[in-house]
VMD Tcl script that builds the backbone (N, CA, C; Angstrom):
set m [mol new atoms 441]
animate dup $m
set s [atomselect $m all]
$s set {name element resname resid chain x y z} {
  {N N UNK 1 A 0.851 -1.179 0.000}
  {CA C UNK 1 A 0.000 0.000 0.000}
  {C C UNK 1 A 0.896 1.240 0.000}
  {N N UNK 2 A 0.572 2.242 -0.824}
  {CA C UNK 2 A 1.398 3.442 -0.895}
  {C C UNK 2 A 1.306 4.261 0.390}
  {N N UNK 3 A 2.369 5.037 0.628}
  {CA C UNK 3 A 2.386 5.904 1.802}
  {C C UNK 3 A 1.336 6.995 1.676}
  {N N UNK 4 A 0.744 7.345 2.806}
  {CA C UNK 4 A -0.206 8.457 2.843}
  {C C UNK 4 A 0.606 9.745 2.839}
  {N N UNK 5 A 0.330 10.634 1.893}
  {CA C UNK 5 A 1.133 11.849 1.792}
  {C C UNK 5 A 0.887 12.801 2.959}
  {N N UNK 6 A 1.971 13.416 3.441}
  {CA C UNK 6 A 1.849 14.455 4.464}
  {C C UNK 6 A 1.578 15.778 3.761}
  {N N UNK 7 A 0.857 16.642 4.420}
  {CA C UNK 7 A 0.530 17.942 3.845}
  {C C UNK 7 A 1.446 19.014 4.403}
  {N N UNK 8 A 1.829 19.945 3.551}
  {CA C UNK 8 A 2.659 21.072 3.962}
  {C C UNK 8 A 1.939 22.360 3.577}
  {N N UNK 9 A 0.855 22.631 4.290}
  {CA C UNK 9 A 0.045 23.822 4.034}
  {C C UNK 9 A 0.143 24.709 5.268}
  {N N UNK 10 A 0.570 25.952 5.099}
  {CA C UNK 10 A 0.702 26.810 6.276}
  {C C UNK 10 A -0.651 27.203 6.865}
  {N N UNK 11 A -0.746 27.152 8.183}
  {CA C UNK 11 A -1.941 27.656 8.856}
  {C C UNK 11 A -2.074 29.127 8.488}
  {N N UNK 12 A -3.277 29.518 8.116}
  {CA C UNK 12 A -3.524 30.893 7.692}
  {C C UNK 12 A -3.588 31.060 6.187}
  {N N UNK 13 A -3.125 30.054 5.427}
  {CA C UNK 13 A -3.215 30.128 3.958}
  {C C UNK 13 A -4.687 30.193 3.564}
  {N N UNK 14 A -4.984 30.933 2.487}
  {CA C UNK 14 A -6.378 31.108 2.082}
  {C C UNK 14 A -6.574 30.869 0.591}
  {N N UNK 15 A -7.819 30.640 0.246}
  {CA C UNK 15 A -8.272 30.608 -1.147}
  {C C UNK 15 A -9.631 31.290 -1.169}
  {N N UNK 16 A -9.886 32.011 -2.259}
  {CA C UNK 16 A -11.117 32.784 -2.383}
  {C C UNK 16 A -11.885 32.347 -3.616}
  {N N UNK 17 A -13.188 32.297 -3.468}
  {CA C UNK 17 A -14.101 31.955 -4.550}
  {C C UNK 17 A -15.150 33.057 -4.601}
  {N N UNK 18 A -15.335 33.652 -5.772}
  {CA C UNK 18 A -16.358 34.685 -5.920}
  {C C UNK 18 A -17.422 34.187 -6.876}
  {N N UNK 19 A -18.686 34.429 -6.536}
  {CA C UNK 19 A -19.784 33.953 -7.367}
  {C C UNK 19 A -20.925 34.951 -7.333}
  {N N UNK 20 A -21.792 34.841 -8.313}
  {CA C UNK 20 A -23.026 35.613 -8.351}
  {C C UNK 20 A -24.169 34.625 -8.171}
  {N N UNK 21 A -25.073 34.936 -7.257}
  {CA C UNK 21 A -26.207 34.050 -6.988}
  {C C UNK 21 A -27.110 34.007 -8.223}
  {N N UNK 22 A -27.368 32.805 -8.696}
  {CA C UNK 22 A -28.253 32.564 -9.836}
  {C C UNK 22 A -29.481 31.797 -9.340}
  {N N UNK 23 A -30.527 31.707 -10.150}
  {CA C UNK 23 A -31.696 30.922 -9.726}
  {C C UNK 23 A -31.343 29.473 -9.376}
  {N N UNK 24 A -30.324 28.916 -10.031}
  {CA C UNK 24 A -29.918 27.528 -9.755}
  {C C UNK 24 A -29.321 27.368 -8.355}
  {N N UNK 25 A -28.882 28.465 -7.749}
  {CA C UNK 25 A -28.269 28.406 -6.420}
  {C C UNK 25 A -29.260 28.695 -5.298}
  {N N UNK 26 A -30.533 28.891 -5.656}
  {CA C UNK 26 A -31.554 29.163 -4.640}
  {C C UNK 26 A -32.181 27.857 -4.152}
  {N N UNK 27 A -33.035 27.972 -3.154}
  {CA C UNK 27 A -33.624 26.790 -2.519}
  {C C UNK 27 A -34.697 26.190 -3.427}
  {N N UNK 28 A -34.409 24.986 -3.905}
  {CA C UNK 28 A -35.333 24.255 -4.778}
  {C C UNK 28 A -35.106 22.768 -4.508}
  {N N UNK 29 A -36.070 22.149 -3.862}
  {CA C UNK 29 A -35.934 20.735 -3.516}
  {C C UNK 29 A -36.500 19.854 -4.622}
  {N N UNK 30 A -35.888 18.696 -4.811}
  {CA C UNK 30 A -36.308 17.778 -5.871}
  {C C UNK 30 A -37.780 17.401 -5.755}
  {N N UNK 31 A -38.216 17.036 -4.572}
  {CA C UNK 31 A -39.594 16.585 -4.386}
  {C C UNK 31 A -40.557 17.737 -4.094}
  {N N UNK 32 A -40.084 18.748 -3.390}
  {CA C UNK 32 A -40.965 19.827 -2.933}
  {C C UNK 32 A -41.005 21.038 -3.858}
  {N N UNK 33 A -40.036 21.140 -4.752}
  {CA C UNK 33 A -39.997 22.278 -5.660}
  {C C UNK 33 A -39.354 23.501 -5.031}
  {N N UNK 34 A -39.598 24.687 -5.639}
  {CA C UNK 34 A -38.981 25.909 -5.120}
  {C C UNK 34 A -39.547 26.275 -3.747}
  {N N UNK 35 A -38.658 26.780 -2.875}
  {CA C UNK 35 A -39.072 27.133 -1.521}
  {C C UNK 35 A -38.813 28.617 -1.244}
  {N N UNK 36 A -37.552 29.039 -1.347}
  {CA C UNK 36 A -37.182 30.433 -1.078}
  {C C UNK 36 A -36.322 30.941 -2.233}
  {N N UNK 37 A -36.487 32.212 -2.622}
  {CA C UNK 37 A -35.715 32.758 -3.744}
  {C C UNK 37 A -34.366 33.338 -3.305}
  {N N UNK 38 A -33.681 32.645 -2.393}
  {CA C UNK 38 A -32.401 33.118 -1.865}
  {C C UNK 38 A -31.348 32.011 -1.962}
  {N N UNK 39 A -30.089 32.410 -1.809}
  {CA C UNK 39 A -28.935 31.511 -1.823}
  {C C UNK 39 A -29.168 30.378 -0.825}
  {N N UNK 40 A -29.151 29.153 -1.325}
  {CA C UNK 40 A -29.461 27.975 -0.512}
  {C C UNK 40 A -28.292 27.580 0.388}
  {N N UNK 41 A -28.628 27.073 1.549}
  {CA C UNK 41 A -27.605 26.580 2.468}
  {C C UNK 41 A -26.787 25.473 1.815}
  {N N UNK 42 A -27.431 24.587 1.059}
  {CA C UNK 42 A -26.678 23.508 0.408}
  {C C UNK 42 A -25.759 24.051 -0.678}
  {N N UNK 43 A -26.116 25.157 -1.312}
  {CA C UNK 43 A -25.204 25.789 -2.275}
  {C C UNK 43 A -24.004 26.380 -1.546}
  {N N UNK 44 A -24.257 26.982 -0.392}
  {CA C UNK 44 A -23.159 27.527 0.411}
  {C C UNK 44 A -22.208 26.408 0.829}
  {N N UNK 45 A -22.760 25.266 1.245}
  {CA C UNK 45 A -21.919 24.129 1.634}
  {C C UNK 45 A -21.038 23.694 0.465}
  {N N UNK 46 A -21.616 23.625 -0.724}
  {CA C UNK 46 A -20.844 23.262 -1.918}
  {C C UNK 46 A -19.717 24.262 -2.146}
  {N N UNK 47 A -20.008 25.540 -1.995}
  {CA C UNK 47 A -18.984 26.557 -2.237}
  {C C UNK 47 A -17.915 26.558 -1.146}
  {N N UNK 48 A -18.279 26.209 0.088}
  {CA C UNK 48 A -17.264 26.044 1.127}
  {C C UNK 48 A -16.315 24.909 0.739}
  {N N UNK 49 A -16.884 23.796 0.276}
  {CA C UNK 49 A -16.038 22.673 -0.151}
  {C C UNK 49 A -15.159 23.062 -1.337}
  {N N UNK 50 A -15.738 23.805 -2.277}
  {CA C UNK 50 A -14.976 24.210 -3.458}
  {C C UNK 50 A -13.821 25.139 -3.084}
  {N N UNK 51 A -14.058 26.089 -2.189}
  {CA C UNK 51 A -12.989 26.999 -1.767}
  {C C UNK 51 A -11.900 26.230 -1.020}
  {N N UNK 52 A -12.291 25.281 -0.164}
  {CA C UNK 52 A -11.303 24.458 0.530}
  {C C UNK 52 A -10.483 23.626 -0.434}
  {N N UNK 53 A -11.135 23.094 -1.451}
  {CA C UNK 53 A -10.412 22.314 -2.463}
  {C C UNK 53 A -9.476 23.210 -3.267}
  {N N UNK 54 A -9.919 24.419 -3.570}
  {CA C UNK 54 A -9.070 25.373 -4.288}
  {C C UNK 54 A -7.790 25.643 -3.492}
  {N N UNK 55 A -7.922 25.745 -2.170}
  {CA C UNK 55 A -6.749 25.916 -1.315}
  {C C UNK 55 A -5.865 24.677 -1.368}
  {N N UNK 56 A -6.459 23.505 -1.203}
  {CA C UNK 56 A -5.698 22.257 -1.213}
  {C C UNK 56 A -4.914 22.078 -2.503}
  {N N UNK 57 A -5.527 22.381 -3.634}
  {CA C UNK 57 A -4.875 22.150 -4.928}
  {C C UNK 57 A -3.593 22.947 -5.092}
  {N N UNK 58 A -3.452 24.053 -4.369}
  {CA C UNK 58 A -2.224 24.845 -4.439}
  {C C UNK 58 A -1.030 24.094 -3.848}
  {N N UNK 59 A -1.300 23.119 -2.994}
  {CA C UNK 59 A -0.246 22.430 -2.246}
  {C C UNK 59 A -0.209 20.922 -2.485}
  {N N UNK 60 A -1.118 20.390 -3.269}
  {CA C UNK 60 A -1.235 18.946 -3.460}
  {C C UNK 60 A -0.035 18.405 -4.234}
  {N N UNK 61 A 0.613 17.395 -3.685}
  {CA C UNK 61 A 1.783 16.789 -4.325}
  {C C UNK 61 A 1.352 15.909 -5.493}
  {N N UNK 62 A 2.196 15.791 -6.516}
  {CA C UNK 62 A 1.885 14.881 -7.623}
  {C C UNK 62 A 1.660 13.463 -7.092}
  {N N UNK 63 A 0.668 12.793 -7.646}
  {CA C UNK 63 A 0.348 11.437 -7.217}
  {C C UNK 63 A -0.603 11.382 -6.035}
  {N N UNK 64 A -1.018 12.559 -5.543}
  {CA C UNK 64 A -1.945 12.632 -4.414}
  {C C UNK 64 A -3.297 13.139 -4.888}
  {N N UNK 65 A -4.327 12.785 -4.143}
  {CA C UNK 65 A -5.682 13.240 -4.459}
  {C C UNK 65 A -6.397 13.567 -3.157}
  {N N UNK 66 A -7.271 14.559 -3.213}
  {CA C UNK 66 A -8.036 14.948 -2.035}
  {C C UNK 66 A -9.489 14.547 -2.178}
  {N N UNK 67 A -10.114 14.285 -1.044}
  {CA C UNK 67 A -11.539 13.960 -1.028}
  {C C UNK 67 A -12.148 14.578 0.230}
  {N N UNK 68 A -13.376 15.073 0.087}
  {CA C UNK 68 A -14.043 15.693 1.220}
  {C C UNK 68 A -14.408 14.671 2.283}
  {N N UNK 69 A -14.233 15.067 3.540}
  {CA C UNK 69 A -14.587 14.205 4.672}
  {C C UNK 69 A -15.775 14.764 5.439}
  {N N UNK 70 A -15.796 16.103 5.613}
  {CA C UNK 70 A -16.920 16.704 6.329}
  {C C UNK 70 A -17.060 18.171 5.959}
  {N N UNK 71 A -18.276 18.660 6.138}
  {CA C UNK 71 A -18.570 20.077 5.949}
  {C C UNK 71 A -19.627 20.466 6.975}
  {N N UNK 72 A -19.446 21.638 7.573}
  {CA C UNK 72 A -20.425 22.183 8.512}
  {C C UNK 72 A -20.721 23.612 8.086}
  {N N UNK 73 A -21.997 23.980 8.107}
  {CA C UNK 73 A -22.414 25.306 7.656}
  {C C UNK 73 A -23.388 25.908 8.656}
  {N N UNK 74 A -23.157 27.164 8.993}
  {CA C UNK 74 A -24.113 27.959 9.750}
  {C C UNK 74 A -24.511 29.109 8.835}
  {N N UNK 75 A -25.740 29.093 8.375}
  {CA C UNK 75 A -26.233 30.105 7.428}
  {C C UNK 75 A -26.803 31.259 8.247}
  {N N UNK 76 A -26.207 32.448 8.107}
  {CA C UNK 76 A -26.526 33.573 8.988}
  {C C UNK 76 A -27.437 34.628 8.378}
  {N N UNK 77 A -27.447 34.737 7.049}
  {CA C UNK 77 A -28.257 35.783 6.435}
  {C C UNK 77 A -28.521 35.497 4.973}
  {N N UNK 78 A -29.554 36.139 4.408}
  {CA C UNK 78 A -29.939 35.863 3.021}
  {C C UNK 78 A -29.103 36.622 1.996}
  {N N UNK 79 A -29.095 36.063 0.804}
  {CA C UNK 79 A -28.489 36.694 -0.366}
  {C C UNK 79 A -29.387 36.342 -1.544}
  {N N UNK 80 A -29.724 37.336 -2.366}
  {CA C UNK 80 A -30.699 37.151 -3.431}
  {C C UNK 80 A -30.041 36.984 -4.792}
  {N N UNK 81 A -30.815 36.523 -5.755}
  {CA C UNK 81 A -30.340 36.367 -7.137}
  {C C UNK 81 A -29.757 37.701 -7.599}
  {N N UNK 82 A -28.567 37.613 -8.181}
  {CA C UNK 82 A -27.858 38.801 -8.653}
  {C C UNK 82 A -26.821 39.316 -7.677}
  {N N UNK 83 A -26.901 38.912 -6.402}
  {CA C UNK 83 A -25.923 39.351 -5.404}
  {C C UNK 83 A -24.594 38.638 -5.615}
  {N N UNK 84 A -23.512 39.344 -5.328}
  {CA C UNK 84 A -22.174 38.754 -5.366}
  {C C UNK 84 A -21.838 38.224 -3.980}
  {N N UNK 85 A -21.323 37.006 -3.937}
  {CA C UNK 85 A -20.918 36.361 -2.686}
  {C C UNK 85 A -19.445 35.997 -2.803}
  {N N UNK 86 A -18.694 36.297 -1.754}
  {CA C UNK 86 A -17.286 35.921 -1.690}
  {C C UNK 86 A -17.123 34.873 -0.601}
  {N N UNK 87 A -16.549 33.746 -0.977}
  {CA C UNK 87 A -16.293 32.653 -0.038}
  {C C UNK 87 A -14.786 32.561 0.164}
  {N N UNK 88 A -14.365 32.532 1.414}
  {CA C UNK 88 A -12.949 32.400 1.745}
  {C C UNK 88 A -12.770 31.160 2.606}
  {N N UNK 89 A -11.824 30.310 2.212}
  {CA C UNK 89 A -11.422 29.159 3.018}
  {C C UNK 89 A -10.038 29.470 3.582}
  {N N UNK 90 A -9.878 29.308 4.893}
  {CA C UNK 90 A -8.604 29.583 5.560}
  {C C UNK 90 A -8.158 28.334 6.307}
  {N N UNK 91 A -6.937 27.901 6.042}
  {CA C UNK 91 A -6.388 26.729 6.728}
  {C C UNK 91 A -6.271 27.024 8.217}
  {N N UNK 92 A -6.910 26.189 9.021}
  {CA C UNK 92 A -6.812 26.334 10.475}
  {C C UNK 92 A -6.018 25.207 11.118}
  {N N UNK 93 A -5.915 24.081 10.398}
  {CA C UNK 93 A -5.181 22.946 10.961}
  {C C UNK 93 A -4.800 21.973 9.857}
  {N N UNK 94 A -3.593 21.455 9.978}
  {CA C UNK 94 A -3.154 20.333 9.156}
  {C C UNK 94 A -2.701 19.260 10.126}
  {N N UNK 95 A -3.319 18.089 10.019}
  {CA C UNK 95 A -2.985 16.984 10.903}
  {C C UNK 95 A -2.773 15.751 10.042}
  {N N UNK 96 A -1.514 15.374 9.844}
  {CA C UNK 96 A -1.211 14.244 8.967}
  {C C UNK 96 A -1.683 14.533 7.562}
  {N N UNK 97 A -2.651 13.749 7.102}
  {CA C UNK 97 A -3.160 13.913 5.736}
  {C C UNK 97 A -4.514 14.632 5.702}
  {N N UNK 98 A -4.860 15.356 6.778}
  {CA C UNK 98 A -6.145 16.063 6.844}
  {C C UNK 98 A -5.942 17.574 6.872}
  {N N UNK 99 A -6.734 18.249 6.051}
  {CA C UNK 99 A -6.746 19.708 5.998}
  {C C UNK 99 A -8.082 20.200 6.537}
  {N N UNK 100 A -8.041 21.049 7.555}
  {CA C UNK 100 A -9.247 21.677 8.086}
  {C C UNK 100 A -9.224 23.151 7.726}
  {N N UNK 101 A -10.345 23.622 7.183}
  {CA C UNK 101 A -10.477 25.030 6.804}
  {C C UNK 101 A -11.665 25.649 7.521}
  {N N UNK 102 A -11.496 26.890 7.956}
  {CA C UNK 102 A -12.618 27.718 8.394}
  {C C UNK 102 A -13.080 28.476 7.162}
  {N N UNK 103 A -14.369 28.496 6.933}
  {CA C UNK 103 A -14.911 29.134 5.730}
  {C C UNK 103 A -15.898 30.224 6.114}
  {N N UNK 104 A -15.900 31.285 5.312}
  {CA C UNK 104 A -16.876 32.355 5.487}
  {C C UNK 104 A -17.444 32.731 4.130}
  {N N UNK 105 A -18.687 33.188 4.156}
  {CA C UNK 105 A -19.333 33.740 2.965}
  {C C UNK 105 A -19.799 35.143 3.327}
  {N N UNK 106 A -19.437 36.122 2.497}
  {CA C UNK 106 A -19.846 37.504 2.727}
  {C C UNK 106 A -20.439 38.077 1.453}
  {N N UNK 107 A -21.277 39.108 1.627}
  {CA C UNK 107 A -21.837 39.772 0.449}
  {C C UNK 107 A -20.958 40.964 0.071}
  {N N UNK 108 A -21.344 41.685 -0.970}
  {CA C UNK 108 A -20.532 42.789 -1.487}
  {C C UNK 108 A -20.368 43.915 -0.468}
  {N N UNK 109 A -21.273 44.015 0.487}
  {CA C UNK 109 A -21.174 45.042 1.525}
  {C C UNK 109 A -20.384 44.555 2.740}
  {N N UNK 110 A -19.885 43.322 2.681}
  {CA C UNK 110 A -19.096 42.777 3.775}
  {C C UNK 110 A -19.901 42.114 4.870}
  {N N UNK 111 A -21.204 41.974 4.685}
  {CA C UNK 111 A -22.030 41.285 5.682}
  {C C UNK 111 A -21.736 39.788 5.644}
  {N N UNK 112 A -21.588 39.201 6.815}
  {CA C UNK 112 A -21.333 37.762 6.893}
  {C C UNK 112 A -22.635 37.009 6.656}
  {N N UNK 113 A -22.643 36.203 5.606}
  {CA C UNK 113 A -23.816 35.405 5.247}
  {C C UNK 113 A -23.772 34.022 5.868}
  {N N UNK 114 A -22.552 33.511 6.079}
  {CA C UNK 114 A -22.413 32.176 6.629}
  {C C UNK 114 A -20.994 31.909 7.059}
  {N N UNK 115 A -20.867 30.877 7.890}
  {CA C UNK 115 A -19.542 30.434 8.329}
  {C C UNK 115 A -19.603 28.930 8.534}
  {N N UNK 116 A -18.437 28.319 8.515}
  {CA C UNK 116 A -18.411 26.879 8.723}
  {C C UNK 116 A -17.016 26.320 8.600}
  {N N UNK 117 A -16.949 25.009 8.455}
  {CA C UNK 117 A -15.667 24.322 8.326}
  {C C UNK 117 A -15.768 23.227 7.272}
  {N N UNK 118 A -14.623 22.912 6.718}
  {CA C UNK 118 A -14.509 21.743 5.850}
  {C C UNK 118 A -13.282 20.953 6.274}
  {N N UNK 119 A -13.334 19.653 6.061}
  {CA C UNK 119 A -12.179 18.782 6.265}
  {C C UNK 119 A -12.014 17.961 5.002}
  {N N UNK 120 A -10.785 17.952 4.495}
  {CA C UNK 120 A -10.448 17.120 3.344}
  {C C UNK 120 A -9.335 16.166 3.744}
  {N N UNK 121 A -9.346 15.000 3.147}
  {CA C UNK 121 A -8.330 13.983 3.390}
  {C C UNK 121 A -7.559 13.785 2.096}
  {N N UNK 122 A -6.241 13.698 2.215}
  {CA C UNK 122 A -5.386 13.471 1.053}
  {C C UNK 122 A -4.877 12.039 1.093}
  {N N UNK 123 A -5.024 11.365 -0.044}
  {CA C UNK 123 A -4.602 9.972 -0.189}
  {C C UNK 123 A -3.799 9.824 -1.472}
  {N N UNK 124 A -3.015 8.754 -1.582}
  {CA C UNK 124 A -2.400 8.469 -2.873}
  {C C UNK 124 A -3.501 8.263 -3.919}
  {N N UNK 125 A -3.288 8.780 -5.121}
  {CA C UNK 125 A -4.298 8.664 -6.181}
  {C C UNK 125 A -4.748 7.229 -6.396}
  {N N UNK 126 A -3.789 6.291 -6.400}
  {CA C UNK 126 A -4.142 4.891 -6.680}
  {C C UNK 126 A -5.014 4.291 -5.573}
  {N N UNK 127 A -4.794 4.709 -4.338}
  {CA C UNK 127 A -5.622 4.222 -3.234}
  {C C UNK 127 A -7.039 4.790 -3.340}
  {N N UNK 128 A -7.144 6.074 -3.645}
  {CA C UNK 128 A -8.464 6.677 -3.801}
  {C C UNK 128 A -9.206 6.046 -4.971}
  {N N UNK 129 A -8.514 5.828 -6.063}
  {CA C UNK 129 A -9.132 5.185 -7.235}
  {C C UNK 129 A -9.634 3.783 -6.873}
  {N N UNK 130 A -8.849 3.049 -6.078}
  {CA C UNK 130 A -9.266 1.701 -5.669}
  {C C UNK 130 A -10.520 1.748 -4.791}
  {N N UNK 131 A -10.690 2.838 -4.044}
  {CA C UNK 131 A -11.838 2.953 -3.138}
  {C C UNK 131 A -13.097 3.481 -3.811}
  {N N UNK 132 A -12.940 4.373 -4.814}
  {CA C UNK 132 A -14.138 5.004 -5.381}
  {C C UNK 132 A -14.230 4.933 -6.898}
  {N N UNK 133 A -13.254 4.360 -7.551}
  {CA C UNK 133 A -13.264 4.286 -9.011}
  {C C UNK 133 A -14.233 3.239 -9.537}
  {N N UNK 134 A -14.262 3.069 -10.849}
  {CA C UNK 134 A -15.188 2.123 -11.481}
  {C C UNK 134 A -15.057 0.689 -10.961}
  {N N UNK 135 A -13.832 0.257 -10.667}
  {CA C UNK 135 A -13.653 -1.116 -10.180}
  {C C UNK 135 A -14.307 -1.298 -8.810}
  {N N UNK 136 A -14.230 -0.268 -7.962}
  {CA C UNK 136 A -14.862 -0.350 -6.641}
  {C C UNK 136 A -16.376 -0.447 -6.781}
  {N N UNK 137 A -16.927 0.319 -7.703}
  {CA C UNK 137 A -18.379 0.257 -7.908}
  {C C UNK 137 A -18.779 -1.109 -8.464}
  {N N UNK 138 A -17.991 -1.630 -9.386}
  {CA C UNK 138 A -18.298 -2.947 -9.952}
  {C C UNK 138 A -18.262 -4.019 -8.865}
  {N N UNK 139 A -17.275 -3.913 -7.948}
  {CA C UNK 139 A -17.210 -4.871 -6.834}
  {C C UNK 139 A -18.458 -4.751 -5.966}
  {N N UNK 140 A -18.862 -3.521 -5.668}
  {CA C UNK 140 A -20.060 -3.324 -4.850}
  {C C UNK 140 A -21.292 -3.868 -5.547}
  {N N UNK 141 A -21.470 -3.512 -6.804}
  {CA C UNK 141 A -22.655 -3.941 -7.542}
  {C C UNK 141 A -22.675 -5.451 -7.734}
  {N N UNK 142 A -21.512 -6.038 -7.946}
  {CA C UNK 142 A -21.430 -7.488 -8.096}
  {C C UNK 142 A -21.737 -8.205 -6.803}
  {N N UNK 143 A -21.315 -7.626 -5.688}
  {CA C UNK 143 A -21.557 -8.236 -4.381}
  {C C UNK 143 A -23.028 -8.164 -4.001}
  {N N UNK 144 A -23.742 -7.179 -4.558}
  {CA C UNK 144 A -25.153 -7.001 -4.203}
  {C C UNK 144 A -26.067 -7.953 -4.964}
  {N N UNK 145 A -25.565 -8.575 -6.025}
  {CA C UNK 145 A -26.402 -9.454 -6.836}
  {C C UNK 145 A -26.426 -10.864 -6.247}
  {N N UNK 146 A -27.598 -11.508 -6.284}
  {CA C UNK 146 A -27.678 -12.883 -5.759}
  {C C UNK 146 A -26.857 -13.832 -6.624}
  {N N UNK 147 A -26.379 -14.883 -5.994}
  {CA C UNK 147 A -25.553 -15.871 -6.707}
  {C C UNK 147 A -26.327 -17.118 -6.966}
}
mol reanalyze $m
mol bondsrecalc $m
mol representation Tube
mol addrep $m
């Protein structure tokens, strides 16, 4: 089994993601339909993960791959279609192969819309591929079929 790569990301390093709220980023549930015409908490969670990944990619060693482990979001205020949102991920901890980021979302006036954390795990590419690639799915699907 390949060695798990160590991370060399300085605490305090940041990555920024800027976006404009579109109708696709508002609250719309598959079964329930549209609910609120504002930036959805699940969209914010996605953008927290994306900003954390953007930070990780600056430091990821060749042959390594990152995967999300957890995300936590506290949604503090609304943002409407057309509003600009800035998401910042800041490295707060590196422990072995895990990167923890504190994330914030603010609007163009600097109001805090949300805050949270993300954790990503870095693994050798071949190990991650063995766990989640097509062969892993085929093993799962094959195991689920009666013999």
